[in-house]
C-alpha positions as CSV (number, residue, x, y, z in Angstrom):
1,M,-43.6,6.4,81.0
2,I,-46.9,4.5,81.2
3,P,-49.0,4.8,78.0
4,H,-52.2,6.9,78.5
5,F,-54.4,4.1,77.3
6,I,-53.1,1.9,80.1
7,L,-53.7,4.6,82.6
8,A,-57.2,5.1,81.2
9,L,-57.9,1.3,81.3
10,S,-56.6,1.1,84.9
11,G,-58.9,4.0,85.9
12,F,-61.9,2.3,84.2
13,L,-61.3,-1.0,86.0
14,F,-61.0,0.7,89.3
15,F,-64.2,2.6,88.7
16,Q,-65.9,-0.7,87.6
17,S,-64.6,-2.3,90.8
18,L,-66.1,0.5,92.9
19,V,-69.5,0.1,91.1
20,S,-69.3,-3.7,91.7
21,H,-68.7,-3.2,95.4
22,A,-71.4,-0.6,95.7
23,E,-73.9,-2.9,94.0
24,S,-72.8,-5.8,96.4
25,D,-73.2,-3.5,99.4
26,S,-76.6,-2.5,98.2
27,I,-77.7,-6.0,97.9
28,D,-76.4,-6.9,101.4
29,N,-78.3,-4.0,102.8
30,A,-81.5,-4.8,101.0
31,T,-81.6,-8.4,101.9
32,T,-80.6,-7.8,105.6
33,N,-83.4,-5.2,105.9
34,G,-85.8,-7.5,104.1
35,V,-85.1,-10.2,106.6
36,A,-85.4,-7.8,109.5
37,Y,-88.9,-6.9,108.2
38,L,-89.9,-10.6,107.9
39,I,-88.8,-11.1,111.5
40,T,-91.2,-8.3,112.6
41,K,-94.1,-10.3,111.0
42,Q,-93.3,-13.5,112.9
43,D,-95.9,-14.2,115.7
44,K,-95.5,-16.1,118.9
45,R,-96.3,-19.4,117.3
46,G,-93.5,-18.9,114.7
47,A,-95.7,-18.2,111.8
48,I,-94.6,-15.4,109.5
49,R,-97.5,-13.7,107.8
50,E,-99.3,-10.6,106.8
51,T,-102.8,-12.1,107.2
52,D,-104.2,-15.4,108.2
53,A,-104.4,-16.6,104.6
54,H,-102.0,-19.3,103.6
55,E,-99.9,-19.0,106.7
56,T,-98.2,-22.4,106.4
57,A,-97.1,-21.6,102.8
58,I,-96.0,-18.0,103.5
59,T,-94.1,-19.1,106.6
60,A,-92.3,-21.7,104.7
61,L,-91.5,-19.2,101.8
62,S,-90.2,-16.6,104.3
63,G,-88.1,-19.3,106.1
64,L,-86.5,-20.1,102.8
65,A,-85.8,-16.5,102.1
66,I,-84.2,-15.9,105.5
67,A,-82.1,-19.1,105.2
68,A,-81.1,-18.2,101.6
69,I,-78.9,-15.4,102.8
70,G,-77.1,-17.5,105.4
71,N,-79.4,-17.7,108.5
72,L,-79.6,-21.3,109.6
73,P,-81.7,-22.6,112.4
74,S,-78.7,-23.6,114.5
75,D,-77.4,-19.9,114.4
76,H,-77.9,-18.0,117.6
77,T,-78.8,-14.8,115.7
78,P,-82.2,-13.1,115.1
79,G,-82.3,-14.7,111.6
80,G,-81.3,-18.1,112.8
81,E,-83.9,-18.0,115.6
82,A,-86.5,-16.9,113.2
83,V,-85.9,-19.9,110.9
84,Q,-86.0,-22.2,114.0
85,K,-89.2,-20.8,115.2
86,A,-90.7,-21.2,111.6
87,L,-89.6,-24.8,111.7
88,T,-91.2,-25.4,115.1
89,F,-94.4,-23.9,113.7
90,L,-94.5,-26.0,110.5
91,L,-93.7,-29.2,112.5
92,G,-96.5,-28.5,114.9
93,G,-99.2,-31.2,114.9
94,D,-101.8,-29.0,113.3
95,R,-100.0,-28.1,110.1
96,Q,-99.7,-31.5,108.4
97,D,-102.6,-33.8,108.2
98,R,-102.6,-37.6,108.7
99,E,-102.1,-38.0,104.9
100,G,-98.9,-35.9,105.0
101,Y,-100.6,-32.9,103.4
102,F,-99.5,-29.4,104.3
103,G,-102.0,-27.7,101.9
104,A,-105.3,-28.3,103.7
105,K,-105.0,-26.4,107.0
106,D,-104.2,-23.0,105.5
107,G,-106.0,-23.5,102.2
108,S,-102.7,-23.1,100.1
109,R,-103.3,-26.5,98.5
110,M,-100.6,-28.2,96.5
111,Y,-98.9,-24.8,96.0
112,G,-98.4,-24.5,99.6
113,H,-97.5,-28.2,100.0
114,G,-94.7,-28.0,97.6
115,I,-93.3,-24.8,99.1
116,T,-93.4,-26.1,102.6
117,T,-91.9,-29.5,101.7
118,L,-89.1,-27.8,99.8
119,F,-88.3,-25.7,102.9
120,L,-88.3,-28.7,105.2
121,A,-86.1,-30.7,102.7
122,E,-83.5,-27.8,102.6
123,M,-83.5,-27.8,106.5
124,L,-82.9,-31.5,106.9
125,G,-80.0,-32.1,109.3
126,M,-80.2,-28.6,110.7
127,G,-82.7,-29.0,113.5
128,R,-82.0,-27.6,117.0
129,D,-81.3,-31.3,118.3
130,A,-81.5,-34.9,117.3
131,E,-85.2,-35.1,118.3
132,Q,-86.1,-32.2,116.0
133,D,-84.0,-33.6,113.2
134,A,-85.8,-36.9,113.4
135,T,-89.2,-35.2,113.4
136,L,-88.2,-33.0,110.5
137,R,-87.0,-36.1,108.4
138,Q,-90.2,-38.0,109.2
139,S,-92.5,-35.1,108.4
140,C,-90.7,-34.3,105.2
141,Q,-90.7,-38.0,104.0
142,R,-94.5,-38.1,104.6
143,A,-94.9,-34.9,102.6
144,I,-92.8,-36.4,99.8
145,D,-94.8,-39.6,99.8
146,L,-98.0,-37.5,99.3
147,I,-96.4,-35.7,96.3
148,L,-95.5,-39.1,94.8
149,R,-99.0,-40.5,95.3
150,A,-100.5,-37.4,93.7
151,Q,-98.3,-37.8,90.7
152,Q,-99.6,-41.4,90.2
153,V,-103.2,-40.3,89.9
154,Q,-104.4,-41.0,86.3
155,K,-104.1,-37.7,84.3
156,R,-105.7,-36.6,81.1
157,P,-103.4,-37.2,78.1
158,G,-100.4,-35.0,77.9
159,T,-100.4,-34.0,81.5
160,E,-98.9,-37.1,82.9
161,G,-96.1,-36.6,85.3
162,G,-97.2,-33.3,86.7
163,W,-99.4,-31.9,89.5
164,R,-102.4,-29.5,89.9
165,Y,-104.2,-27.9,92.8
166,T,-105.1,-30.9,94.8
167,P,-103.6,-34.3,95.5
168,Q,-106.5,-35.9,93.6
169,A,-106.3,-33.7,90.5
170,T,-106.5,-35.4,87.1
171,D,-104.6,-32.7,85.2
172,S,-101.4,-30.7,85.7
173,D,-100.0,-27.2,85.4
174,L,-96.5,-25.9,85.3
175,S,-96.5,-23.7,88.4
176,V,-97.8,-26.4,90.8
177,T,-95.6,-29.0,89.1
178,I,-92.4,-27.1,89.6
179,W,-92.9,-26.6,93.3
180,Q,-93.3,-30.4,93.7
181,L,-90.4,-31.1,91.5
182,M,-88.1,-28.8,93.5
183,A,-89.2,-30.4,96.7
184,L,-88.5,-33.8,95.2
185,R,-85.1,-32.8,94.0
186,A,-84.2,-31.2,97.4
187,A,-85.4,-34.3,99.3
188,K,-83.5,-36.6,97.0
189,N,-80.3,-34.6,97.4
190,A,-80.8,-34.9,101.2
191,G,-81.1,-38.6,101.2
192,L,-84.8,-39.2,101.4
193,T,-86.6,-41.9,99.3
194,V,-87.5,-40.4,96.0
195,P,-87.7,-42.7,92.9
196,K,-85.7,-41.4,89.9
197,D,-88.7,-42.2,87.8
198,A,-90.8,-39.6,89.6
199,I,-88.3,-36.9,88.7
200,D,-87.9,-38.1,85.1
201,T,-91.6,-38.2,84.4
202,A,-92.0,-34.7,85.8
203,V,-89.2,-33.5,83.6
204,G,-91.0,-35.0,80.6
205,Y,-94.1,-33.0,81.5
206,I,-92.2,-29.8,81.7
207,K,-90.5,-30.5,78.3
208,R,-93.9,-31.1,76.8
209,S,-94.8,-27.6,78.0
210,F,-92.0,-26.0,75.9
211,K,-93.0,-23.8,73.0
212,D,-90.9,-22.0,70.4
213,T,-93.1,-20.8,67.5
214,G,-90.1,-19.2,65.7
215,R,-92.3,-16.0,65.3
216,L,-90.5,-12.7,65.7
217,N,-90.9,-11.3,69.2
218,A,-92.9,-14.3,70.4
219,P,-92.0,-15.7,73.8
220,V,-89.8,-18.8,73.9
221,G,-90.2,-21.1,76.9
222,F,-92.7,-23.0,78.9
223,S,-96.4,-22.6,79.1
224,Y,-98.6,-22.8,82.2
225,E,-100.6,-25.5,80.5
226,I,-99.5,-27.5,77.6
227,N,-102.1,-26.1,75.2
228,Q,-101.2,-22.5,76.0
229,A,-98.5,-20.1,74.8
230,P,-95.6,-19.4,77.1
231,V,-95.3,-16.0,78.9
232,W,-92.3,-14.5,80.7
233,S,-92.9,-15.9,84.2
234,T,-93.5,-19.4,83.0
235,A,-90.6,-19.4,80.7
236,A,-88.4,-18.5,83.8
237,E,-90.1,-21.2,85.9
238,G,-89.2,-24.0,83.4
239,L,-85.7,-22.8,83.0
240,L,-84.9,-23.3,86.7
241,A,-86.7,-26.5,87.1
242,L,-85.0,-28.3,84.3
243,Q,-81.5,-27.3,85.4
244,V,-82.2,-28.3,89.1
245,C,-82.8,-31.7,87.5
246,G,-79.5,-31.6,85.6
247,E,-80.9,-30.6,82.2
248,Y,-78.2,-27.9,81.8
249,D,-77.6,-28.2,78.1
250,S,-80.9,-29.3,76.7
251,K,-82.4,-27.4,73.8
252,E,-85.2,-26.1,76.0
253,V,-82.8,-24.6,78.5
254,I,-80.6,-23.1,75.8
255,S,-83.4,-21.5,73.9
256,T,-85.2,-20.2,76.9
257,S,-82.2,-18.7,78.6
258,D,-81.1,-17.0,75.4
259,W,-84.7,-15.5,75.1
260,L,-84.7,-14.3,78.7
261,L,-81.3,-12.7,78.1
262,Q,-82.9,-10.4,75.7
263,N,-86.1,-10.0,77.9
264,P,-85.2,-8.9,81.4
265,P,-87.8,-8.4,84.2
266,K,-90.0,-5.4,84.0
267,T,-92.4,-4.1,86.7
268,T,-95.2,-4.1,84.2
269,T,-94.9,-7.8,83.6
270,S,-97.6,-10.0,85.0
271,W,-96.5,-12.0,88.1
272,F,-93.4,-9.8,88.3
273,Y,-92.1,-11.0,91.7
274,Y,-92.9,-14.6,91.0
275,G,-91.2,-14.5,87.6
276,T,-88.2,-12.5,88.7
277,Y,-87.4,-15.2,91.4
278,Y,-87.3,-17.9,88.8
279,Y,-85.5,-15.6,86.3
280,A,-82.7,-14.8,88.7
281,Q,-82.2,-18.4,90.0
282,G,-82.7,-20.0,86.6
283,M,-80.3,-17.7,84.8
284,Y,-77.8,-18.1,87.7
285,Q,-77.8,-21.8,87.0
286,R,-77.1,-21.2,83.3
287,G,-73.9,-19.4,84.3
288,G,-71.6,-17.0,82.3
289,E,-73.1,-14.0,80.6
290,H,-76.7,-15.2,81.4
291,S,-75.9,-15.3,85.1
292,E,-74.1,-12.0,85.4
293,T,-76.6,-10.1,83.3
294,A,-79.6,-11.5,85.0
295,A,-78.2,-10.8,88.6
296,K,-77.5,-7.1,87.4
297,R,-81.0,-6.7,85.9
298,A,-82.8,-8.3,88.8
299,S,-81.0,-6.0,91.3
300,E,-81.6,-3.0,89.1
301,V,-85.4,-3.6,89.0
302,L,-85.9,-4.8,92.6
303,L,-83.8,-2.5,94.8
304,P,-85.8,0.7,94.0
305,L,-89.0,-1.1,95.0
306,Q,-87.9,-1.6,98.6
307,E,-89.6,0.4,101.2
308,D,-88.0,2.1,104.2
309,D,-89.2,-0.6,106.6
310,G,-87.5,-3.3,104.5
311,S,-90.5,-4.7,102.7
312,W,-91.1,-4.6,98.9
313,K,-93.9,-2.5,97.5
314,S,-96.3,-3.5,94.8
315,A,-94.9,-3.3,91.3
316,G,-98.3,-2.1,89.9
317,G,-100.3,-5.2,90.1
318,N,-101.8,-6.9,93.1
319,E,-99.3,-9.7,93.5
320,G,-99.6,-10.9,97.0
321,N,-99.0,-9.0,100.2
322,R,-95.8,-7.4,101.5
323,V,-94.6,-10.6,103.3
324,Y,-95.0,-12.6,100.1
325,R,-93.3,-9.9,97.9
326,T,-90.4,-9.5,100.4
327,A,-89.7,-13.1,100.5
328,M,-89.7,-13.4,96.7
329,A,-87.5,-10.4,96.4
330,I,-84.9,-11.8,98.8
331,L,-84.9,-15.1,97.0
332,S,-84.2,-13.3,93.7
333,L,-81.4,-11.3,95.2
334,S,-79.9,-14.3,97.1
335,V,-78.1,-15.6,94.0
336,K,-75.1,-13.6,95.4
337,Y,-74.9,-16.0,98.3
338,H,-75.7,-19.6,97.1
339,Y,-76.3,-20.9,100.7
340,L,-79.2,-23.3,100.0
341,P,-78.3,-26.6,98.2
342,I,-81.2,-26.4,95.9
343,Y,-80.0,-23.2,94.4
344,Q,-76.4,-24.2,94.0
345,R,-75.0,-25.1,90.6
């Protein structure tokens, strides 16, 4: 006779398996519906947008989200075709200026430039033909060169190694810096020319942004500017960036990931969608309990916010439009898939 506790344990494990499969199916459905919504917002030029504002950056962000769940530009599927159209739009002659800058045309500045360059770097080698691949590589290298030049501008003390809103900026902040650093890391992984020193000095700036006051209930992590206190979203930002650069076991990563383990995303948190993206991806990089817990918490908070049309609603603040929120939500949930190289461990 099988002992009762073994029968009970078997039943519990079977139930947990059902729950796990149900959660997985829910994420599949949510991301598929989210991608379908983004495709409905793509115009004839290939731009994916809610409004005219920042259409270069939002198209690139949406392209990243669509690709992150397995839709590649070579795929003859609605998702693959949407990524291909987005690439064609971004590689058009009016998006990138003669200096290699993507942030001028749509007013997205260095934020948009970093996001667009990251998307292009992740798509290297995936163009529809050899000609597009060559154009993609050339455009991406020009964008990388601009990032490198902007980093070399003389900065005020303490902000060296980072980036700010414009290529000529003489100071730095964490958010702009991390988009440039992610782009550099992705480009280097893909074989473009990126000096190791550029990544190392950017990592140095991020580490100087780390704060741990030791006070009870005080945030632990990285600050938007080096003279400020960390908040939840910036803590998550720095966590992902350092690990993408190989700093998996640094004291900053360990302390921040442990703090975030005890402080999951809440809809009342400032920059909820932005921070949840970094939280989910950064904790996935950490692995183990941090990864499993964060994936569960992110899905629990994001899935109820999805609208019937596949978009994500506002979490209470005014954080971007529906296209932006949907792209960020998909990127947060895409830790299940690990398709894009930059997000792999």
